C-alpha positions as MATLAB code, in Angstrom:
seq = 'MAREVSVERVVPGGSGLARLDGAVVLVAGGLPGDRLLVEARSDGPRLLRAEVLSVLSPGPHRRAADDVCPLARDGACGGCDWPAARIESHGPLKEELVRDALRRIGRIPDEEIPGVRFVASPRSYRLRSRVHWDGIGALGFLGKSSSRVADLESCEVVSAALLERLPAVRAALAAANVPECELQTLEGPDGSPLLGEIRLDRALPEPEKIAAALHGPLDGVRVLFSGRLAASRGKSSLRLLVAGAPFHVSVSSFFQANRFLLGPFLEEARAAARDAARAGVSRGALDLYAGAGFLTRALLEAGFETDAVESDRSSSTDLVANLAAWKSEGLPGRGRAVVRRVEEHLHKERERRDVVCADPPREGLAPAVRKALLRLAPKSLFPVSSDPATFARDLAALLPRYRVSSLTLLDLFPGTHHVETLARLERRG';
ca = [
      24.647  -49.049   15.187;
      25.585  -48.304   11.803;
      24.303  -50.206    8.916;
      24.548  -50.623    5.129;
      21.032  -50.416    2.749;
      20.503  -49.808   -0.394;
      18.017  -47.634   -2.030;
      14.830  -49.152   -3.772;
      12.676  -45.942   -4.317;
      11.165  -43.024   -2.837;
       8.008  -43.038   -1.142;
       5.469  -40.296   -0.127;
       7.282  -38.140    2.231;
       9.962  -38.315    0.150;
      12.123  -40.596    1.905;
      13.749  -43.281    0.153;
      12.941  -46.776    0.667;
      15.215  -49.885    1.535;
      15.236  -52.925    3.509;
      16.945  -54.441    6.478;
      16.514  -57.751    8.193;
      12.976  -58.081    6.760;
      11.974  -54.568    7.559;
      11.324  -51.430    5.539;
      13.925  -48.488    6.307;
      12.564  -45.382    5.721;
      15.937  -43.025    4.928;
      16.000  -39.748    4.740;
      17.554  -37.919    1.713;
      17.884  -41.371    0.594;
      17.246  -41.236   -3.635;
      16.906  -44.823   -5.829;
      20.071  -46.539   -6.785;
      22.155  -45.462   -3.242;
      23.890  -47.464   -1.482;
      24.171  -45.886    2.050;
      25.625  -46.232    5.379;
      22.915  -45.205    7.909;
      21.966  -44.861   11.539;
      18.615  -46.481   11.986;
      16.063  -46.390   14.609;
      13.057  -48.247   15.582;
       9.485  -46.530   14.478;
       6.909  -49.629   15.019;
       6.661  -52.986   14.270;
       9.054  -53.822   11.044;
       9.722  -50.344   10.322;
      12.936  -48.470   10.360;
      13.682  -44.582   10.275;
      17.295  -43.927    9.221;
      19.657  -40.869    8.761;
      22.452  -41.054    6.230;
      26.275  -41.399    7.611;
      27.822  -41.364    4.537;
      27.191  -42.067    0.916;
      28.971  -45.520   -0.212;
      27.874  -45.453   -3.604;
      25.480  -42.675   -5.118;
      23.077  -43.753   -7.386;
      22.060  -42.201  -10.661;
      19.918  -39.348   -9.210;
      22.419  -38.013   -6.550;
      24.350  -35.132   -7.191;
      28.236  -34.834   -6.753;
      28.708  -33.587   -3.286;
      30.361  -30.862   -3.542;
      27.393  -29.474   -5.580;
      25.013  -29.827   -2.728;
      24.522  -26.481   -0.444;
      26.834  -27.538    2.801;
      23.811  -26.315    4.788;
      21.417  -28.784    3.233;
      24.019  -31.628    3.142;
      25.009  -31.750    6.911;
      21.228  -31.014    8.286;
      21.824  -27.640    9.486;
      19.081  -26.110    7.174;
      15.520  -27.678    6.628;
      14.611  -25.520    3.964;
      15.272  -28.224    1.118;
      14.723  -31.970    1.821;
      15.932  -33.019   -1.863;
      19.322  -31.373   -2.031;
      21.321  -33.737   -3.457;
      18.751  -34.580   -5.950;
      19.796  -34.050   -9.641;
      17.202  -31.321  -11.379;
      17.079  -33.831  -14.277;
      15.716  -36.509  -11.559;
      12.939  -34.758  -10.189;
      10.332  -35.492  -12.911;
      11.021  -39.395  -12.888;
      11.009  -39.270   -9.129;
       8.187  -37.262   -8.495;
       5.947  -38.745  -10.842;
       6.408  -42.281   -8.776;
       5.801  -40.547   -5.731;
       2.523  -39.869   -6.904;
       1.928  -43.415   -8.600;
       2.837  -45.249   -5.374;
       0.632  -43.035   -3.748;
      -2.231  -43.225   -5.958;
      -1.557  -47.265   -5.650;
      -1.053  -47.917   -1.708;
      -2.948  -45.194   -0.192;
      -5.639  -44.405   -2.574;
      -5.668  -48.093   -3.966;
      -5.967  -46.332   -7.617;
      -5.009  -48.785  -10.239;
      -2.540  -47.606  -12.850;
      -4.525  -47.809  -15.744;
      -6.724  -45.398  -13.891;
      -4.533  -42.831  -14.868;
      -3.394  -41.526  -17.851;
      -0.149  -40.560  -18.673;
       1.191  -38.210  -16.448;
       2.761  -34.260  -17.661;
       5.738  -33.383  -16.165;
       6.593  -29.480  -16.129;
      10.205  -28.590  -14.658;
      11.488  -25.552  -12.787;
      14.878  -24.126  -12.089;
      16.075  -23.501   -8.867;
      16.071  -20.520   -6.799;
      12.446  -20.233   -7.505;
      10.651  -18.665   -4.758;
       8.493  -15.456   -4.751;
       7.324  -16.083   -1.356;
       9.350  -17.008    1.423;
       9.236  -17.616    5.269;
      12.399  -17.419    7.051;
      13.127  -16.937   10.560;
      15.104  -14.578   12.796;
      16.755  -16.033   15.821;
      17.131  -12.529   17.676;
      20.795  -12.984   18.116;
      21.969  -12.911   14.425;
      20.898  -15.795   12.468;
      18.570  -15.519    9.637;
      17.392  -18.617    7.351;
      15.220  -21.200    7.743;
      15.393  -23.779   10.425;
      17.400  -27.085   10.785;
      16.279  -30.021    9.928;
      14.060  -31.508   12.761;
      15.422  -28.713   14.665;
      13.855  -25.276   15.733;
      18.156  -23.576   15.268;
      18.165  -21.379   12.592;
      20.217  -21.724    9.765;
      21.913  -18.422    8.743;
      21.596  -18.141    4.853;
      24.778  -16.801    3.200;
      23.874  -18.713   -0.199;
      21.040  -20.879   -1.261;
      19.307  -22.956   -4.043;
      15.672  -22.152   -2.746;
      15.178  -18.515   -2.462;
      16.256  -15.650   -5.620;
      19.284  -14.258   -5.903;
      17.432  -10.740   -4.837;
      16.401  -11.493   -1.561;
      19.691  -12.946   -0.813;
      21.196  -10.333   -1.660;
      19.019   -8.057    0.754;
      19.494  -10.567    3.323;
      22.678   -8.754    5.319;
      20.845   -5.345    5.128;
      17.722   -7.014    6.782;
      19.684   -8.850    9.440;
      21.611   -6.232   10.315;
      18.350   -3.894   10.287;
      16.738   -6.485   13.160;
      19.596   -6.677   15.158;
      19.893   -3.045   15.177;
      16.187   -2.780   16.345;
      16.294   -5.475   19.079;
      13.619   -7.214   17.147;
      13.559  -10.925   19.211;
      13.123  -14.246   17.779;
      10.548  -13.643   14.829;
       9.104  -14.932   11.278;
       9.392  -12.723    8.163;
       7.419  -13.427    5.380;
       8.565  -12.053    1.926;
       7.278  -11.197   -1.523;
       8.656   -9.781   -4.415;
       8.326   -9.552   -8.065;
       9.053  -11.928  -10.801;
      12.911  -10.129  -10.982;
      13.274   -9.797   -7.591;
      11.989   -6.103   -6.974;
      10.301   -4.438   -5.290;
      10.686   -6.488   -1.795;
       8.325   -6.473    0.715;
       8.543   -8.037    3.944;
       5.701   -8.780    7.359;
       7.636   -9.269   10.350;
       5.331  -11.739   12.772;
       5.676  -11.640   16.482;
       3.796  -13.801   19.182;
       3.826  -10.985   21.409;
       3.536   -7.489   21.620;
       6.274   -5.031   22.149;
       6.851   -1.439   22.590;
       7.531    1.109   19.375;
       6.584   -1.323   17.087;
       6.965    1.895   14.600;
      10.420    1.699   14.974;
      10.499   -2.006   13.826;
       9.058   -1.321   11.004;
      11.677    2.177   10.169;
      14.627    0.031   10.607;
      13.501   -2.780    8.061;
      11.866   -0.114    5.650;
      14.946    0.497    3.376;
      16.435   -3.251    3.289;
      13.039   -3.595    2.732;
      10.908   -1.538   -0.131;
       7.683   -2.212    1.902;
       7.387   -3.651    5.804;
       4.448   -4.509    8.263;
       4.648   -5.358   11.870;
       2.434   -7.977   13.239;
       1.861   -8.734   17.010;
      -0.011  -12.068   17.498;
      -1.831  -12.003   13.830;
      -2.624   -7.819   14.352;
      -1.007   -5.022   12.618;
       0.939   -2.838   14.737;
       2.589   -0.550   12.442;
       3.597   -0.385    8.386;
       6.108    1.489    6.163;
       5.861    1.258    2.489;
       3.920   -1.034   -0.041;
       1.967   -3.779    1.541;
       0.989   -5.101   -1.959;
       2.034   -5.661   -5.383;
       1.151   -6.027   -8.689;
       1.785   -9.150  -10.861;
       1.563   -9.921  -14.165;
       1.277  -13.610  -14.806;
       0.956  -14.941  -18.792;
      -0.640  -11.410  -19.315;
      -3.230  -11.678  -16.262;
      -2.810   -9.013  -13.452;
      -3.019   -9.950  -10.152;
      -3.489   -7.899   -6.937;
      -1.206   -9.474   -4.055;
      -0.475   -8.997   -0.926;
       2.584   -9.987    1.438;
       0.121  -11.362    3.822;
      -1.800  -13.002    0.974;
      -1.674  -17.184   -0.220;
      -0.287  -17.051   -3.512;
       1.694  -19.574   -5.962;
       5.633  -19.367   -4.841;
       7.369  -20.614   -7.713;
       8.120  -17.706   -9.903;
       9.061  -19.721  -12.815;
       5.549  -21.639  -13.139;
       3.159  -18.944  -12.591;
       2.660  -18.553  -16.468;
       2.389  -22.461  -17.032;
       0.359  -23.055  -13.989;
      -2.350  -20.491  -15.343;
      -1.975  -22.021  -18.622;
      -2.446  -25.105  -17.859;
      -5.669  -23.811  -16.027;
      -6.733  -21.752  -18.805;
      -7.000  -24.953  -20.672;
      -9.043  -26.919  -18.579;
     -11.220  -24.199  -18.393;
     -11.747  -24.101  -21.991;
     -12.288  -27.342  -22.768;
     -14.713  -27.890  -20.029;
     -16.609  -24.493  -21.528;
     -16.865  -26.184  -24.774;
     -18.732  -29.434  -23.124;
     -20.722  -26.876  -20.499;
     -24.787  -26.153  -20.379;
     -25.004  -23.960  -16.765;
     -21.604  -22.245  -17.032;
     -21.349  -21.946  -14.074;
     -18.332  -22.936  -11.711;
     -17.032  -22.495   -8.152;
     -13.427  -22.031   -7.209;
     -12.853  -23.548   -3.338;
     -10.033  -22.014   -1.723;
      -9.981  -19.212   -4.110;
      -6.978  -17.338   -2.269;
      -6.595  -13.854   -4.440;
      -8.307  -15.774   -7.725;
      -5.253  -17.562   -9.573;
      -7.563  -20.200  -11.105;
     -10.405  -17.992  -10.818;
      -9.045  -16.202  -13.474;
      -8.758  -18.836  -15.463;
     -12.490  -19.471  -15.269;
     -13.933  -16.107  -15.964;
     -11.664  -16.172  -18.981;
     -13.404  -19.250  -20.132;
     -16.717  -17.565  -19.607;
     -18.071  -19.200  -16.388;
     -19.997  -17.504  -13.802;
     -17.782  -18.338  -10.740;
     -17.929  -18.363   -7.354;
     -14.743  -17.674   -5.829;
     -14.822  -18.950   -1.952;
     -11.954  -18.145    0.375;
     -12.119  -17.358    3.864;
      -8.810  -15.960    4.732;
      -8.995  -11.953    5.515;
      -5.578  -10.913    3.461;
      -6.399  -12.887    0.451;
     -10.221  -12.699    0.574;
      -9.749   -8.844    0.274;
      -6.676   -9.732   -2.749;
      -9.692  -11.392   -4.408;
     -12.489   -8.825   -3.963;
      -9.496   -6.330   -5.662;
      -8.983   -8.234   -8.246;
     -12.736   -9.421   -9.233;
     -13.070   -5.505   -9.291;
     -10.104   -4.790  -11.740;
     -10.769   -7.750  -14.052;
     -14.841   -6.364  -14.410;
     -13.121   -3.244  -16.328;
     -11.003   -5.712  -18.899;
     -14.712   -6.976  -19.901;
     -13.760  -10.453  -19.555;
     -16.463  -13.387  -20.549;
     -17.051  -14.712  -17.192;
     -18.354  -12.644  -14.327;
     -16.781  -13.492  -10.464;
     -18.133  -13.031   -6.964;
     -16.364  -13.588   -3.718;
     -17.961  -15.452   -0.956;
     -16.000  -14.472    2.249;
     -16.517  -17.629    4.108;
     -15.719  -21.513    4.905;
     -15.615  -23.841    2.030;
     -17.025  -26.390    4.105;
     -20.092  -23.471    5.124;
     -20.556  -22.714    2.093;
     -20.855  -26.162    0.415;
     -23.307  -27.270    3.478;
     -25.852  -25.044    1.845;
     -24.620  -24.718   -1.983;
     -27.291  -26.415   -4.086;
     -26.921  -24.548   -7.356;
     -25.928  -26.673  -10.598;
     -22.270  -26.113  -11.686;
     -20.733  -27.513  -14.421;
     -17.248  -26.596  -13.430;
     -15.823  -26.874   -9.423;
     -11.855  -26.095   -8.540;
     -10.881  -27.059   -5.458;
      -6.818  -25.622   -3.923;
      -7.248  -26.622   -0.501;
      -4.524  -26.526    1.974;
      -1.508  -29.650    2.175;
      -3.849  -31.674    4.428;
      -6.418  -31.953    1.195;
      -9.832  -31.848    1.389;
     -11.938  -32.237    4.329;
     -14.767  -35.315    4.326;
     -17.710  -32.939    4.306;
     -15.696  -31.489    1.042;
     -15.484  -34.671   -0.785;
     -19.397  -35.451    0.171;
     -20.382  -32.081   -0.796;
     -18.660  -32.349   -4.016;
     -20.127  -35.625   -4.836;
     -23.641  -34.837   -3.766;
     -23.008  -31.993   -6.343;
     -21.975  -33.415   -8.762;
     -20.377  -31.041  -11.562;
     -19.498  -32.029  -14.749;
     -15.668  -31.171  -14.144;
     -13.560  -31.150  -11.254;
     -10.450  -29.799  -11.033;
      -8.658  -30.566   -7.759;
      -5.263  -29.169   -6.867;
      -2.923  -30.305   -4.197;
       0.666  -30.260   -3.046;
       0.924  -33.744   -0.908;
       0.242  -36.903   -2.930;
      -0.906  -38.619   -0.238;
      -4.053  -36.601    0.241;
      -4.448  -36.178   -3.663;
      -4.764  -39.940   -3.457;
      -6.860  -40.385   -0.412;
      -9.355  -37.589   -2.032;
      -9.175  -38.859   -5.216;
     -10.092  -42.100   -4.237;
     -12.915  -40.612   -2.743;
     -14.245  -38.861   -5.643;
     -13.342  -41.874   -8.286;
     -16.426  -43.698   -8.088;
     -18.304  -40.689   -9.530;
     -15.787  -40.004  -11.787;
     -12.733  -40.646  -14.067;
      -9.369  -38.894  -14.843;
      -9.122  -37.014  -18.083;
      -5.432  -35.952  -17.558;
      -2.967  -35.142  -14.255;
       0.228  -32.460  -14.650;
       2.478  -32.583  -12.155;
       4.403  -29.215  -11.713;
       7.732  -28.982   -9.899;
       6.692  -25.480   -7.614;
       9.155  -26.696   -4.848;
      12.489  -28.382   -6.597;
      14.881  -29.486   -4.385;
      12.013  -30.826   -1.935;
       9.801  -33.735   -2.444;
       6.416  -31.831   -2.779;
       5.343  -31.377   -6.093;
       1.847  -29.892   -7.203;
      -0.429  -31.736   -8.857;
      -3.611  -30.799  -11.342;
      -5.906  -33.372  -12.288;
      -8.671  -33.103  -14.830;
     -11.919  -34.998  -13.533;
     -14.866  -35.907  -15.666;
     -18.152  -37.137  -14.417;
     -19.079  -40.733  -15.426;
     -22.333  -41.462  -17.474;
];
């Protein structure tokens, strides 16, 4: 049955919070100040989840309906869950998301958190994208709560360069009779070159023909069957220059996805590392979940002897290549790649460190990692997170030993409720 609700605020997970007959209603796509007609369903005692049927009265954070991507507006595309949020509202909305998570999940009072700095981003930001091919003609993101592929013709998430290439990529996939698969892309800051990796969950005959068909629409292509390389054509990696620092990055590797905030993100890390170096003694550092070495670079520039820990095969290969290349630059710090799971490395780690950076997957720090960090007790901890809920949980575990000296929110994912947090924690006492 359709009911009318008014949204009070947004909560971790991105939904708008409203109330109905004494129950909490979590409205997908609801924004503060919206008055909405919704279809609600029970999701537990005194908890309802709702979908928007119509906007009766838009709140101050909602864009005009005609300005919203039509595929996202009707739910056909799930590439962004806040398509209706004004870009200038992302700052206050995402700060409230983070603070709400810290209060309710972390039980951390507001006075423990200093003033929050927000770094905004334009739309069409993706340097790395992951789209789906349905095998019958559609290439794009999956639909909201659906396995159906929304065919992309316009988009506020991916770059204009990728959108321009998609028709040729779509035609090549169809001509090569490629079944349902995933396409991972990596592009230069200006959209060129554009590399792709076709990921299929089963082997097919003549993978070379697939690579040949896609090489042209893409400047380089790899074909993977169940995670194993079956064929390749052209380039598989790029040299990206970020705020003066060169990075070798492969299409298979993890790297920050927002083309506009790579520089500001690295500068934030550089400032944190420089400040820690001024107060340091041992000049030893750890970079956990190091990827291709994004945060490692900042630590080396500040003079830290850094162990960079990464277990992913592709990312660790790029990390080794980057450390070798940076050595020739004469950076003040020296780096060592540790190709090992973070939990395994920390179990054996005994060396005193001044600084530890940690940029884990969205699920956050494992309990064993949190415990090890408290045991090692570095002077400074720089946790990075893309999920306010897991950030709040992890921070709550660390705060008895640490205080927050600064918190920066980077809008790496505009159009979605996700936000990157970079905290500076200093050891108490």
